[in-house]
C-alpha positions as CSV (number, residue, x, y, z in Angstrom):
1,M,-0.1,-0.5,-0.1
2,A,2.5,2.5,1.1
3,T,4.7,1.9,-2.2
4,E,1.5,2.3,-4.3
5,E,1.0,5.9,-2.9
6,F,4.4,6.8,-3.0
7,S,4.2,6.1,-6.8
8,N,1.4,7.8,-7.1
9,D,2.5,10.9,-4.9
10,K,5.7,11.0,-7.6
11,S,3.9,10.6,-10.5
12,N,1.4,13.6,-9.9
13,Q,4.2,15.8,-9.2
14,Q,5.7,15.2,-12.1
15,V,2.4,16.0,-14.0
16,T,2.1,19.2,-11.9
17,V,6.0,20.5,-12.8
18,K,4.9,19.7,-16.3
19,C,2.1,21.8,-16.3
20,E,4.3,24.8,-14.3
21,T,6.8,24.8,-17.1
22,L,4.1,24.9,-19.7
23,E,2.5,27.6,-18.5
24,K,5.3,29.5,-17.3
25,G,7.0,30.1,-20.6
26,P,7.3,28.1,-23.5
27,K,5.8,31.2,-25.6
28,R,9.5,32.0,-27.2
29,K,10.6,28.1,-27.3
30,Y,7.1,26.9,-28.6
31,T,6.5,29.7,-31.0
32,R,7.1,27.6,-33.9
33,K,5.9,24.4,-32.3
34,S,2.7,25.4,-31.7
35,K,0.7,22.3,-33.1
36,T,2.7,20.4,-31.1
37,D,2.5,22.0,-28.1
38,E,-1.3,21.3,-27.8
39,K,-1.1,18.2,-28.4
40,A,1.3,17.8,-25.3
41,K,-1.3,20.4,-23.2
42,A,-4.1,18.1,-24.4
43,M,-2.1,14.7,-23.3
44,I,-1.1,16.5,-19.9
45,D,-5.0,17.6,-19.6
46,Q,-5.8,14.1,-20.4
47,M,-3.7,12.2,-17.5
48,I,-4.8,15.1,-15.2
49,N,-8.3,14.1,-15.4
50,E,-7.7,10.2,-15.2
C-alpha cells in the first residue's frame, strides 16, 4: 500500500511540474511548434483528468 501511494504522489508531482513549465514560459520556445505544444497540453490534461 505504501509503495503504491508513494508512486502515485511521484507521478502527480511530475505532472504538476510539466504543467507549470508549460504555463510559465514556453511562448518563446514553442512559437514554431504550437501544434505539438497543443497536443502535449491535451495529453497532460487527459492524464490529469484520469
